[in-house]
Biopython code that builds the backbone (N, CA, C, O; Angstrom):
import numpy as np
from Bio.PDB.StructureBuilder import StructureBuilder

atoms = [
    (1, "MET", "N", (85.237, 98.910, 125.711)),
    (1, "MET", "CA", (86.649, 99.232, 125.671)),
    (1, "MET", "C", (87.125, 99.419, 124.227)),
    (1, "MET", "O", (87.833, 100.382, 123.933)),
    (2, "LYS", "N", (86.742, 98.505, 123.324)),
    (2, "LYS", "CA", (87.159, 98.635, 121.931)),
    (2, "LYS", "C", (86.532, 99.857, 121.283)),
    (2, "LYS", "O", (87.151, 100.501, 120.436)),
    (3, "ASN", "N", (85.306, 100.177, 121.678)),
    (3, "ASN", "CA", (84.628, 101.342, 121.118)),
    (3, "ASN", "C", (85.408, 102.613, 121.444)),
    (3, "ASN", "O", (85.545, 103.488, 120.590)),
    (4, "ASP", "N", (85.915, 102.721, 122.661)),
    (4, "ASP", "CA", (86.744, 103.863, 123.051)),
    (4, "ASP", "C", (88.001, 103.958, 122.186)),
    (4, "ASP", "O", (88.395, 105.045, 121.763)),
    (5, "TYR", "N", (88.618, 102.816, 121.934)),
    (5, "TYR", "CA", (89.823, 102.785, 121.122)),
    (5, "TYR", "C", (89.544, 103.317, 119.720)),
    (5, "TYR", "O", (90.307, 104.128, 119.196)),
    (6, "PHE", "N", (88.435, 102.852, 119.107)),
    (6, "PHE", "CA", (88.105, 103.287, 117.765)),
    (6, "PHE", "C", (87.714, 104.760, 117.724)),
    (6, "PHE", "O", (88.010, 105.448, 116.748)),
    (7, "GLU", "N", (87.062, 105.246, 118.758)),
    (7, "GLU", "CA", (86.718, 106.673, 118.823)),
    (7, "GLU", "C", (87.983, 107.527, 118.894)),
    (7, "GLU", "O", (88.103, 108.517, 118.173)),
    (8, "LYS", "N", (88.908, 107.155, 119.744)),
    (8, "LYS", "CA", (90.160, 107.905, 119.857)),
    (8, "LYS", "C", (90.942, 107.873, 118.554)),
    (8, "LYS", "O", (91.525, 108.873, 118.135)),
    (9, "LYS", "N", (90.943, 106.701, 117.919)),
    (9, "LYS", "CA", (91.651, 106.568, 116.649)),
    (9, "LYS", "C", (91.003, 107.450, 115.581)),
    (9, "LYS", "O", (91.701, 108.084, 114.789)),
    (10, "PHE", "N", (89.661, 107.491, 115.562)),
    (10, "PHE", "CA", (88.966, 108.333, 114.604)),
    (10, "PHE", "C", (89.355, 109.799, 114.800)),
    (10, "PHE", "O", (89.701, 110.482, 113.836)),
    (11, "TYR", "N", (89.299, 110.285, 116.041)),
    (11, "TYR", "CA", (89.622, 111.696, 116.295)),
    (11, "TYR", "C", (91.063, 112.022, 115.934)),
    (11, "TYR", "O", (91.348, 113.091, 115.394)),
    (12, "TYR", "N", (91.964, 111.106, 116.232)),
    (12, "TYR", "CA", (93.368, 111.323, 115.901)),
    (12, "TYR", "C", (93.557, 111.401, 114.383)),
    (12, "TYR", "O", (94.203, 112.316, 113.872)),
    (13, "ASN", "N", (92.986, 110.428, 113.677)),
    (13, "ASN", "CA", (93.136, 110.404, 112.210)),
    (13, "ASN", "C", (92.391, 111.554, 111.543)),
    (13, "ASN", "O", (92.900, 112.159, 110.600)),
    (14, "TRP", "N", (91.194, 111.857, 112.025)),
    (14, "TRP", "CA", (90.411, 112.912, 111.388)),
    (14, "TRP", "C", (91.055, 114.282, 111.617)),
    (14, "TRP", "O", (90.972, 115.156, 110.754)),
    (15, "GLU", "N", (91.683, 114.468, 112.751)),
    (15, "GLU", "CA", (92.392, 115.731, 113.010)),
    (15, "GLU", "C", (93.467, 115.963, 111.954)),
    (15, "GLU", "O", (93.629, 117.082, 111.467)),
    (16, "LYS", "N", (94.198, 114.913, 111.599)),
    (16, "LYS", "CA", (95.253, 115.036, 110.578)),
    (16, "LYS", "C", (94.657, 115.218, 109.184)),
    (16, "LYS", "O", (95.117, 116.065, 108.419)),
    (17, "ARG", "N", (93.632, 114.427, 108.852)),
    (17, "ARG", "CA", (93.027, 114.508, 107.525)),
    (17, "ARG", "C", (92.314, 115.827, 107.303)),
    (17, "ARG", "O", (92.303, 116.361, 106.193)),
    (18, "ARG", "N", (91.736, 116.333, 108.334)),
    (18, "ARG", "CA", (90.969, 117.571, 108.272)),
    (18, "ARG", "C", (91.849, 118.762, 107.888)),
    (18, "ARG", "O", (91.401, 119.688, 107.212)),
    (19, "LYS", "N", (93.100, 118.722, 108.329)),
    (19, "LYS", "CA", (94.044, 119.802, 108.025)),
    (19, "LYS", "C", (94.387, 119.849, 106.532)),
    (19, "LYS", "O", (94.804, 120.891, 106.026)),
    (20, "LYS", "N", (94.212, 118.727, 105.828)),
    (20, "LYS", "CA", (94.520, 118.681, 104.405)),
    (20, "LYS", "C", (93.453, 119.369, 103.568)),
    (20, "LYS", "O", (93.687, 119.705, 102.407)),
    (21, "GLY", "N", (92.296, 119.575, 104.148)),
    (21, "GLY", "CA", (91.252, 120.313, 103.450)),
    (21, "GLY", "C", (90.093, 119.445, 102.994)),
    (21, "GLY", "O", (90.172, 118.219, 102.922)),
    (22, "CYS", "N", (89.032, 120.141, 102.696)),
    (22, "CYS", "CA", (87.778, 119.499, 102.305)),
    (22, "CYS", "C", (87.910, 118.781, 100.967)),
    (22, "CYS", "O", (87.498, 117.628, 100.843)),
    (23, "LEU", "N", (88.469, 119.432, 99.985)),
    (23, "LEU", "CA", (88.538, 118.871, 98.634)),
    (23, "LEU", "C", (89.359, 117.589, 98.593)),
    (23, "LEU", "O", (88.971, 116.629, 97.927)),
    (24, "VAL", "N", (90.475, 117.562, 99.288)),
    (24, "VAL", "CA", (91.327, 116.376, 99.306)),
    (24, "VAL", "C", (90.572, 115.199, 99.917)),
    (24, "VAL", "O", (90.648, 114.080, 99.411)),
    (25, "ASN", "N", (89.853, 115.449, 100.992)),
    (25, "ASN", "CA", (89.102, 114.379, 101.642)),
    (25, "ASN", "C", (87.927, 113.908, 100.804)),
    (25, "ASN", "O", (87.625, 112.715, 100.775)),
    (26, "ILE", "N", (87.268, 114.821, 100.130)),
    (26, "ILE", "CA", (86.162, 114.438, 99.250)),
    (26, "ILE", "C", (86.688, 113.582, 98.105)),
    (26, "ILE", "O", (86.079, 112.567, 97.765)),
    (27, "LEU", "N", (87.809, 113.974, 97.507)),
    (27, "LEU", "CA", (88.403, 113.189, 96.425)),
    (27, "LEU", "C", (88.838, 111.814, 96.913)),
    (27, "LEU", "O", (88.634, 110.815, 96.224)),
    (28, "ARG", "N", (89.438, 111.760, 98.098)),
    (28, "ARG", "CA", (89.890, 110.486, 98.650)),
    (28, "ARG", "C", (88.713, 109.534, 98.861)),
    (28, "ARG", "O", (88.773, 108.373, 98.458)),
    (29, "GLU", "N", (87.655, 110.019, 99.487)),
    (29, "GLU", "CA", (86.488, 109.170, 99.740)),
    (29, "GLU", "C", (85.777, 108.805, 98.437)),
    (29, "GLU", "O", (85.282, 107.688, 98.291)),
    (30, "GLY", "N", (85.725, 109.736, 97.500)),
    (30, "GLY", "CA", (85.107, 109.449, 96.209)),
    (30, "GLY", "C", (85.864, 108.369, 95.456)),
    (30, "GLY", "O", (85.253, 107.449, 94.913)),
    (31, "LEU", "N", (87.174, 108.470, 95.417)),
    (31, "LEU", "CA", (87.985, 107.454, 94.751)),
    (31, "LEU", "C", (87.881, 106.106, 95.451)),
    (31, "LEU", "O", (87.885, 105.058, 94.805)),
    (32, "ARG", "N", (87.790, 106.142, 96.762)),
    (32, "ARG", "CA", (87.613, 104.905, 97.529)),
    (32, "ARG", "C", (86.294, 104.225, 97.151)),
    (32, "ARG", "O", (86.251, 103.014, 96.939)),
    (33, "THR", "N", (85.237, 105.002, 97.071)),
    (33, "THR", "CA", (83.931, 104.463, 96.702)),
    (33, "THR", "C", (83.942, 103.918, 95.277)),
    (33, "THR", "O", (83.431, 102.827, 95.024)),
    (34, "ILE", "N", (84.514, 104.665, 94.358)),
    (34, "ILE", "CA", (84.600, 104.216, 92.967)),
    (34, "ILE", "C", (85.384, 102.909, 92.878)),
    (34, "ILE", "O", (84.984, 101.992, 92.161)),
    (35, "SER", "N", (86.487, 102.823, 93.597)),
    (35, "SER", "CA", (87.298, 101.604, 93.583)),
    (35, "SER", "C", (86.509, 100.409, 94.104)),
    (35, "SER", "O", (86.550, 99.328, 93.517)),
    (36, "ILE", "N", (85.801, 100.604, 95.194)),
    (36, "ILE", "CA", (85.011, 99.511, 95.771)),
    (36, "ILE", "C", (83.934, 99.052, 94.800)),
    (36, "ILE", "O", (83.735, 97.851, 94.620)),
    (37, "ILE", "N", (83.233, 99.998, 94.171)),
    (37, "ILE", "CA", (82.193, 99.649, 93.207)),
    (37, "ILE", "C", (82.779, 98.839, 92.049)),
    (37, "ILE", "O", (82.237, 97.799, 91.674)),
    (38, "LEU", "N", (83.886, 99.320, 91.489)),
    (38, "LEU", "CA", (84.476, 98.627, 90.343)),
    (38, "LEU", "C", (84.990, 97.240, 90.700)),
    (38, "LEU", "O", (84.833, 96.302, 89.919)),
    (39, "VAL", "N", (85.599, 97.102, 91.867)),
    (39, "VAL", "CA", (86.094, 95.790, 92.289)),
    (39, "VAL", "C", (84.937, 94.820, 92.480)),
    (39, "VAL", "O", (85.023, 93.663, 92.067)),
    (40, "ILE", "N", (83.858, 95.281, 93.100)),
    (40, "ILE", "CA", (82.711, 94.397, 93.321)),
    (40, "ILE", "C", (82.064, 94.001, 92.000)),
    (40, "ILE", "O", (81.787, 92.822, 91.777)),
    (41, "VAL", "N", (81.820, 94.968, 91.124)),
    (41, "VAL", "CA", (81.142, 94.661, 89.854)),
    (41, "VAL", "C", (82.008, 93.764, 88.971)),
    (41, "VAL", "O", (81.554, 92.711, 88.523)),
    (42, "PHE", "N", (83.244, 94.174, 88.722)),
    (42, "PHE", "CA", (84.092, 93.386, 87.840)),
    (42, "PHE", "C", (84.486, 92.055, 88.482)),
    (42, "PHE", "O", (84.574, 91.036, 87.798)),
    (43, "GLY", "N", (84.720, 92.067, 89.784)),
    (43, "GLY", "CA", (85.072, 90.822, 90.479)),
    (43, "GLY", "C", (83.945, 89.819, 90.448)),
    (43, "GLY", "O", (84.169, 88.637, 90.188)),
    (44, "SER", "N", (82.736, 90.277, 90.709)),
    (44, "SER", "CA", (81.603, 89.350, 90.698)),
    (44, "SER", "C", (81.330, 88.837, 89.283)),
    (44, "SER", "O", (80.991, 87.666, 89.112)),
    (45, "GLN", "N", (81.468, 89.675, 88.289)),
    (45, "GLN", "CA", (81.286, 89.225, 86.904)),
    (45, "GLN", "C", (82.351, 88.196, 86.512)),
    (45, "GLN", "O", (82.064, 87.246, 85.783)),
    (46, "PHE", "N", (83.563, 88.388, 86.992)),
    (46, "PHE", "CA", (84.627, 87.442, 86.672)),
    (46, "PHE", "C", (84.408, 86.108, 87.382)),
    (46, "PHE", "O", (84.557, 85.045, 86.780)),
    (47, "ILE", "N", (84.054, 86.173, 88.667)),
    (47, "ILE", "CA", (83.871, 84.949, 89.443)),
    (47, "ILE", "C", (82.638, 84.173, 88.970)),
    (47, "ILE", "O", (82.708, 82.959, 88.774)),
    (48, "VAL", "N", (81.519, 84.860, 88.787)),
    (48, "VAL", "CA", (80.270, 84.180, 88.456)),
    (48, "VAL", "C", (80.194, 83.793, 86.981)),
    (48, "VAL", "O", (79.843, 82.660, 86.653)),
    (49, "ASN", "N", (80.518, 84.724, 86.098)),
    (49, "ASN", "CA", (80.325, 84.484, 84.662)),
    (49, "ASN", "C", (81.614, 84.278, 83.876)),
    (49, "ASN", "O", (81.564, 83.935, 82.694)),
    (50, "GLY", "N", (82.757, 84.480, 84.505)),
    (50, "GLY", "CA", (84.032, 84.312, 83.818)),
    (50, "GLY", "C", (84.362, 85.434, 82.852)),
    (50, "GLY", "O", (85.192, 85.260, 81.960)),
    (51, "ARG", "N", (83.720, 86.591, 83.019)),
    (51, "ARG", "CA", (83.958, 87.727, 82.117)),
    (51, "ARG", "C", (85.024, 88.648, 82.705)),
    (51, "ARG", "O", (84.951, 89.036, 83.871)),
    (52, "THR", "N", (85.999, 88.985, 81.895)),
    (52, "THR", "CA", (87.033, 89.916, 82.341)),
    (52, "THR", "C", (86.546, 91.342, 82.098)),
    (52, "THR", "O", (85.637, 91.552, 81.294)),
    (53, "PRO", "N", (87.139, 92.327, 82.784)),
    (53, "PRO", "CA", (86.725, 93.721, 82.562)),
    (53, "PRO", "C", (86.868, 94.145, 81.102)),
    (53, "PRO", "O", (86.013, 94.865, 80.588)),
    (54, "SER", "N", (87.932, 93.712, 80.426)),
    (54, "SER", "CA", (88.104, 94.106, 79.021)),
    (54, "SER", "C", (87.032, 93.487, 78.135)),
    (54, "SER", "O", (86.579, 94.118, 77.180)),
    (55, "LEU", "N", (86.623, 92.259, 78.441)),
    (55, "LEU", "CA", (85.558, 91.624, 77.678)),
    (55, "LEU", "C", (84.233, 92.356, 77.875)),
    (55, "LEU", "O", (83.492, 92.586, 76.919)),
    (56, "ILE", "N", (83.947, 92.716, 79.116)),
    (56, "ILE", "CA", (82.699, 93.427, 79.415)),
    (56, "ILE", "C", (82.663, 94.760, 78.680)),
    (56, "ILE", "O", (81.669, 95.095, 78.036)),
    (57, "LEU", "N", (83.757, 95.522, 78.780)),
    (57, "LEU", "CA", (83.791, 96.849, 78.149)),
    (57, "LEU", "C", (83.788, 96.761, 76.623)),
    (57, "LEU", "O", (83.250, 97.645, 75.957)),
    (58, "SER", "N", (84.375, 95.715, 76.068)),
    (58, "SER", "CA", (84.388, 95.588, 74.607)),
    (58, "SER", "C", (83.013, 95.258, 74.044)),
    (58, "SER", "O", (82.736, 95.565, 72.885)),
    (59, "LYS", "N", (82.155, 94.645, 74.832)),
    (59, "LYS", "CA", (80.815, 94.276, 74.368)),
    (59, "LYS", "C", (79.825, 95.442, 74.465)),
    (59, "LYS", "O", (78.769, 95.415, 73.832)),
    (60, "LEU", "N", (80.170, 96.467, 75.260)),
    (60, "LEU", "CA", (79.261, 97.603, 75.450)),
    (60, "LEU", "C", (79.505, 98.675, 74.397)),
    (60, "LEU", "O", (80.628, 98.858, 73.927)),
    (61, "HIS", "N", (78.456, 99.368, 74.041)),
    (61, "HIS", "CA", (78.547, 100.502, 73.117)),
    (61, "HIS", "C", (79.256, 101.648, 73.848)),
    (61, "HIS", "O", (79.130, 101.776, 75.066)),
    (62, "ILE", "N", (79.984, 102.465, 73.125)),
    (62, "ILE", "CA", (80.773, 103.539, 73.723)),
    (62, "ILE", "C", (79.905, 104.515, 74.517)),
    (62, "ILE", "O", (80.339, 105.023, 75.551)),
    (63, "ASN", "N", (78.692, 104.781, 74.047)),
    (63, "ASN", "CA", (77.800, 105.683, 74.774)),
    (63, "ASN", "C", (77.409, 105.119, 76.132)),
    (63, "ASN", "O", (77.272, 105.864, 77.102)),
    (64, "VAL", "N", (77.232, 103.813, 76.200)),
    (64, "VAL", "CA", (76.897, 103.167, 77.467)),
    (64, "VAL", "C", (78.077, 103.250, 78.426)),
    (64, "VAL", "O", (77.901, 103.517, 79.615)),
    (65, "VAL", "N", (79.275, 103.020, 77.909)),
    (65, "VAL", "CA", (80.481, 103.098, 78.741)),
    (65, "VAL", "C", (80.655, 104.507, 79.294)),
    (65, "VAL", "O", (80.954, 104.677, 80.475)),
    (66, "ILE", "N", (80.470, 105.507, 78.457)),
    (66, "ILE", "CA", (80.593, 106.900, 78.901)),
    (66, "ILE", "C", (79.521, 107.223, 79.939)),
    (66, "ILE", "O", (79.806, 107.876, 80.943)),
    (67, "GLY", "N", (78.303, 106.775, 79.703)),
    (67, "GLY", "CA", (77.224, 106.994, 80.668)),
    (67, "GLY", "C", (77.507, 106.343, 82.006)),
    (67, "GLY", "O", (77.261, 106.944, 83.052)),
    (68, "LEU", "N", (78.021, 105.122, 81.989)),
    (68, "LEU", "CA", (78.370, 104.431, 83.228)),
    (68, "LEU", "C", (79.510, 105.140, 83.964)),
    (68, "LEU", "O", (79.505, 105.237, 85.192)),
    (69, "MET", "N", (80.483, 105.631, 83.198)),
    (69, "MET", "CA", (81.594, 106.358, 83.818)),
    (69, "MET", "C", (81.096, 107.631, 84.496)),
    (69, "MET", "O", (81.508, 107.945, 85.613)),
    (70, "ILE", "N", (80.228, 108.350, 83.835)),
    (70, "ILE", "CA", (79.673, 109.577, 84.421)),
    (70, "ILE", "C", (78.869, 109.248, 85.668)),
    (70, "ILE", "O", (78.977, 109.944, 86.678)),
    (71, "PHE", "N", (78.055, 108.180, 85.608)),
    (71, "PHE", "CA", (77.270, 107.770, 86.760)),
    (71, "PHE", "C", (78.158, 107.419, 87.950)),
    (71, "PHE", "O", (77.884, 107.842, 89.074)),
    (72, "VAL", "N", (79.214, 106.652, 87.711)),
    (72, "VAL", "CA", (80.110, 106.248, 88.792)),
    (72, "VAL", "C", (80.856, 107.461, 89.353)),
    (72, "VAL", "O", (81.057, 107.548, 90.564)),
    (73, "LEU", "N", (81.267, 108.394, 88.498)),
    (73, "LEU", "CA", (81.942, 109.604, 88.976)),
    (73, "LEU", "C", (81.014, 110.470, 89.832)),
    (73, "LEU", "O", (81.436, 111.011, 90.854)),
    (74, "ILE", "N", (79.763, 110.601, 89.420)),
    (74, "ILE", "CA", (78.798, 111.376, 90.206)),
    (74, "ILE", "C", (78.548, 110.686, 91.539)),
    (74, "ILE", "O", (78.497, 111.342, 92.580)),
    (75, "LEU", "N", (78.392, 109.373, 91.512)),
    (75, "LEU", "CA", (78.184, 108.616, 92.744)),
    (75, "LEU", "C", (79.384, 108.761, 93.682)),
    (75, "LEU", "O", (79.213, 108.898, 94.894)),
    (76, "GLY", "N", (80.581, 108.732, 93.132)),
    (76, "GLY", "CA", (81.789, 108.920, 93.932)),
    (76, "GLY", "C", (81.861, 110.312, 94.539)),
    (76, "GLY", "O", (82.253, 110.470, 95.695)),
    (77, "ALA", "N", (81.482, 111.326, 93.760)),
    (77, "ALA", "CA", (81.504, 112.703, 94.271)),
    (77, "ALA", "C", (80.480, 112.882, 95.394)),
    (77, "ALA", "O", (80.768, 113.506, 96.416)),
    (78, "VAL", "N", (79.299, 112.333, 95.193)),
    (78, "VAL", "CA", (78.261, 112.445, 96.227)),
    (78, "VAL", "C", (78.699, 111.719, 97.496)),
    (78, "VAL", "O", (78.525, 112.238, 98.599)),
    (79, "SER", "N", (79.259, 110.533, 97.348)),
    (79, "SER", "CA", (79.694, 109.795, 98.540)),
    (79, "SER", "C", (80.853, 110.503, 99.241)),
    (79, "SER", "O", (80.964, 110.431, 100.465)),
    (80, "GLY", "N", (81.710, 111.180, 98.494)),
    (80, "GLY", "CA", (82.787, 111.952, 99.110)),
    (80, "GLY", "C", (82.265, 113.113, 99.931)),
    (80, "GLY", "O", (82.753, 113.370, 101.032)),
    (81, "VAL", "N", (81.271, 113.821, 99.398)),
    (81, "VAL", "CA", (80.677, 114.943, 100.128)),
    (81, "VAL", "C", (79.948, 114.445, 101.384)),
    (81, "VAL", "O", (80.059, 115.038, 102.457)),
    (82, "VAL", "N", (79.204, 113.348, 101.229)),
    (82, "VAL", "CA", (78.482, 112.797, 102.375)),
    (82, "VAL", "C", (79.454, 112.334, 103.460)),
    (82, "VAL", "O", (79.232, 112.586, 104.645)),
    (83, "ALA", "N", (80.532, 111.656, 103.057)),
    (83, "ALA", "CA", (81.528, 111.193, 104.029)),
    (83, "ALA", "C", (82.166, 112.367, 104.757)),
    (83, "ALA", "O", (82.360, 112.307, 105.971)),
    (84, "TRP", "N", (82.494, 113.430, 104.037)),
    (84, "TRP", "CA", (83.077, 114.618, 104.662)),
    (84, "TRP", "C", (82.120, 115.201, 105.699)),
    (84, "TRP", "O", (82.522, 115.492, 106.825)),
    (85, "ASN", "N", (80.856, 115.370, 105.320)),
    (85, "ASN", "CA", (79.875, 115.948, 106.239)),
    (85, "ASN", "C", (79.649, 115.064, 107.456)),
    (85, "ASN", "O", (79.550, 115.570, 108.574)),
    (86, "GLU", "N", (79.568, 113.768, 107.262)),
    (86, "GLU", "CA", (79.348, 112.854, 108.384)),
    (86, "GLU", "C", (80.543, 112.847, 109.336)),
    (86, "GLU", "O", (80.364, 112.849, 110.554)),
    (87, "ASN", "N", (81.744, 112.838, 108.797)),
    (87, "ASN", "CA", (82.932, 112.868, 109.650)),
    (87, "ASN", "C", (83.039, 114.190, 110.405)),
    (87, "ASN", "O", (83.412, 114.205, 111.578)),
    (88, "GLU", "N", (82.717, 115.294, 109.746)),
    (88, "GLU", "CA", (82.738, 116.598, 110.415)),
    (88, "GLU", "C", (81.691, 116.657, 111.528)),
    (88, "GLU", "O", (81.956, 117.165, 112.618)),
    (89, "LYS", "N", (80.514, 116.137, 111.240)),
    (89, "LYS", "CA", (79.452, 116.148, 112.236)),
    (89, "LYS", "C", (79.865, 115.303, 113.449)),
    (89, "LYS", "O", (79.664, 115.710, 114.593)),
    (90, "ARG", "N", (80.427, 114.155, 113.194)),
    (90, "ARG", "CA", (80.881, 113.274, 114.284)),
    (90, "ARG", "C", (82.010, 113.925, 115.079)),
    (90, "ARG", "O", (82.048, 113.816, 116.305)),
    (91, "TYR", "N", (82.916, 114.591, 114.398)),
    (91, "TYR", "CA", (84.046, 115.248, 115.058)),
    (91, "TYR", "C", (83.580, 116.411, 115.927)),
    (91, "TYR", "O", (84.012, 116.551, 117.071)),
    (92, "LYS", "N", (82.687, 117.252, 115.373)),
    (92, "LYS", "CA", (82.224, 118.429, 116.111)),
    (92, "LYS", "C", (81.277, 118.068, 117.248)),
    (92, "LYS", "O", (81.166, 118.807, 118.226)),
    (93, "LYS", "N", (80.601, 116.941, 117.122)),
    (93, "LYS", "CA", (79.648, 116.509, 118.143)),
    (93, "LYS", "C", (80.333, 116.253, 119.489)),
    (93, "LYS", "O", (79.788, 116.584, 120.542)),
    (94, "ASN", "N", (81.495, 115.678, 119.446)),
    (94, "ASN", "CA", (82.177, 115.303, 120.689)),
    (94, "ASN", "C", (83.351, 116.209, 121.045)),
    (94, "ASN", "O", (84.104, 115.922, 121.975)),
    (95, "ASN", "N", (83.502, 117.291, 120.310)),
    (95, "ASN", "CA", (84.580, 118.252, 120.659)),
    (95, "ASN", "C", (84.002, 119.569, 121.088)),
    (95, "ASN", "O", (84.747, 120.492, 121.417)),
]
sb = StructureBuilder()
sb.init_structure("model")
sb.init_model(0)
sb.init_chain("A")
sb.init_seg("    ")
for serial, (resi, resn, name, xyz) in enumerate(atoms, 1):
    if name == "N":
        sb.init_residue(resn, " ", resi, " ")
    sb.init_atom(name, np.array(xyz, "f"), 0.0, 1.0, " ", f" {name:<3s}", serial, name[0])
structure = sb.get_structure()
């Protein structure tokens, strides 16, 4: 019964999101992934080691920070594309 509810909710929400376009959805999912990664990394460092995000970034060389930013942005873009394709596949499968 709950599975039916979640399926209907997915189709209802995806129908609305799909109308906004591919790029908007890819950006949304990419930003969501980036946010989750940053919260987990910085949160765990703060809880376990007591390091704040500013302390962590101040100890790293600028090239390392730029490299990490590029890596996280690429990971976010890839996850956005994958999420779009998976949602489209799921939507088209049952319609």
